[in-house]
C-alpha positions as CSV (number, residue, x, y, z in Angstrom):
1,M,117.0,106.7,94.6
2,I,115.8,105.2,98.0
3,K,118.3,104.5,100.7
4,S,118.1,101.1,102.4
5,E,120.1,101.6,105.6
6,N,117.8,99.5,107.7
7,S,118.0,96.5,105.4
8,P,119.3,93.2,106.8
9,F,120.4,92.4,103.2
10,Q,123.0,94.1,101.1
11,T,121.1,93.6,97.8
12,I,117.6,92.5,97.0
13,L,116.0,91.5,93.7
14,I,112.3,92.4,93.2
15,I,110.5,90.5,90.5
16,N,107.1,91.6,89.0
17,S,105.5,89.7,86.2
18,T,101.9,90.2,87.1
19,E,101.0,92.4,84.1
20,R,100.1,90.6,80.9
21,D,102.5,92.4,78.6
22,R,105.1,94.0,80.9
23,S,107.7,92.5,83.2
24,E,109.7,94.4,85.7
25,A,112.7,93.8,88.0
26,A,114.4,96.0,90.4
27,L,117.8,95.6,92.2
28,V,117.8,97.4,95.5
29,T,121.3,97.9,97.0
30,Q,122.6,100.0,100.0
31,K,123.4,102.8,97.6
32,E,120.7,102.8,94.9
33,T,117.7,101.2,93.3
34,I,118.0,100.1,89.6
35,I,114.8,99.3,87.7
36,E,114.5,97.4,84.5
37,S,111.0,97.4,82.9
38,E,110.2,96.2,79.4
39,P,107.1,95.5,77.4
40,V,107.8,91.7,77.4
41,R,105.8,88.8,78.6
42,A,106.9,86.9,81.7
43,Q,108.6,84.2,79.7
44,E,111.3,86.8,79.0
45,L,111.9,87.4,82.7
46,P,115.2,85.6,83.0
47,K,116.7,87.7,80.2
48,L,115.3,90.9,81.9
49,I,116.9,89.9,85.2
50,T,120.2,89.1,83.5
51,K,120.2,92.5,81.8
52,L,119.4,94.2,85.1
53,I,122.3,92.5,87.0
54,K,124.7,93.3,84.2
55,R,123.6,96.9,84.1
56,A,124.2,97.1,87.9
57,G,127.7,95.7,87.4
58,L,127.1,92.9,89.9
59,G,127.1,89.2,89.8
60,L,124.3,86.8,90.8
61,E,126.2,86.1,94.0
62,A,125.6,89.8,95.1
63,I,121.8,89.1,95.6
64,K,121.1,88.3,99.2
65,A,117.3,88.1,99.1
66,L,114.4,88.0,96.6
67,A,111.0,89.7,96.6
68,V,108.3,88.6,94.2
69,F,104.8,89.9,93.4
70,N,102.4,87.0,94.2
71,Q,99.1,88.9,93.5
72,P,97.0,90.4,91.8
73,G,97.3,90.2,88.0
74,S,97.9,87.7,85.2
75,L,97.8,84.2,86.7
76,T,100.2,82.8,84.2
77,G,102.6,85.7,84.5
78,T,102.4,85.6,88.3
79,R,103.2,81.9,88.3
80,I,106.2,82.4,86.1
81,G,107.6,85.2,88.4
82,V,107.0,83.1,91.5
83,T,108.7,80.1,89.8
84,V,111.7,82.2,88.8
85,A,112.0,83.5,92.3
86,N,111.7,80.0,93.8
87,I,114.4,78.6,91.5
88,L,116.8,81.4,92.3
89,A,116.1,81.1,96.0
90,W,116.6,77.3,95.9
91,D,119.8,77.6,93.9
92,R,121.4,80.4,95.9
93,N,119.7,79.5,99.3
94,L,118.1,82.9,99.5
95,P,115.1,84.1,101.5
96,I,112.0,85.2,99.6
97,I,109.7,88.1,100.5
98,E,106.1,87.9,99.1
99,I,105.0,91.2,97.8
100,S,101.3,92.1,97.3
101,S,101.8,95.7,96.2
102,L,100.0,97.0,93.1
103,D,103.1,98.6,91.5
104,L,106.9,98.4,91.5
105,E,107.4,101.8,93.3
106,S,105.1,100.7,96.1
107,A,107.0,97.4,96.3
108,I,110.3,99.2,96.6
109,K,109.0,101.2,99.5
110,E,107.5,98.1,101.0
111,V,110.8,96.2,101.1
112,H,112.3,99.1,103.0
113,N,109.9,98.4,105.9
114,W,111.8,95.2,106.7
115,S,110.1,94.4,110.1
116,E,106.7,93.7,108.5
117,H,107.9,91.1,105.9
118,K,106.8,87.6,105.7
119,Y,109.9,85.6,104.7
120,V,109.0,82.3,103.1
121,K,111.0,79.2,102.1
122,V,108.9,78.9,98.9
123,A,106.8,81.6,97.4
124,A,103.2,80.8,96.3
125,V,100.8,82.4,94.0
126,K,97.9,84.0,95.8
127,T,94.6,83.8,93.9
128,P,91.0,83.5,94.7
129,F,90.7,80.8,92.1
130,L,92.9,78.3,93.9
131,P,92.0,77.0,97.3
132,D,94.8,77.0,100.0
133,K,95.9,73.6,101.3
134,K,94.0,73.8,104.6
135,N,90.7,74.2,102.9
136,L,91.1,71.6,100.2
137,G,89.0,69.0,102.0
138,K,86.1,71.5,102.3
139,I,85.6,71.8,98.5
């Protein structure tokens, strides 16, 4: 259990669907961190998140921010995770933190270092295969 006393948010949902055959979600609250990790593809992410929220005994309204892995890993899985985060953020008007850690434990530690986060309105998949918007004309 990791304490999150410095957090500007009461509860944050971390989404990781970058692995090909495993999806993970973590709910970080002021009191505890609850992790749900299953050998399912990213398409099952909404069910996994629902299971996690029920297990925590909270409702969707308790989530005050989202964090999503946006690299590296499975491109399709990453896109699905980013899309789920964007939909939840849009629906609930929540900030998104882009995570580039390699594993969930590192991401949990990363979200506790609140001052270094890049909050975004819409999360994006980071990949060397897709050019960013400012360089599109150069291709």
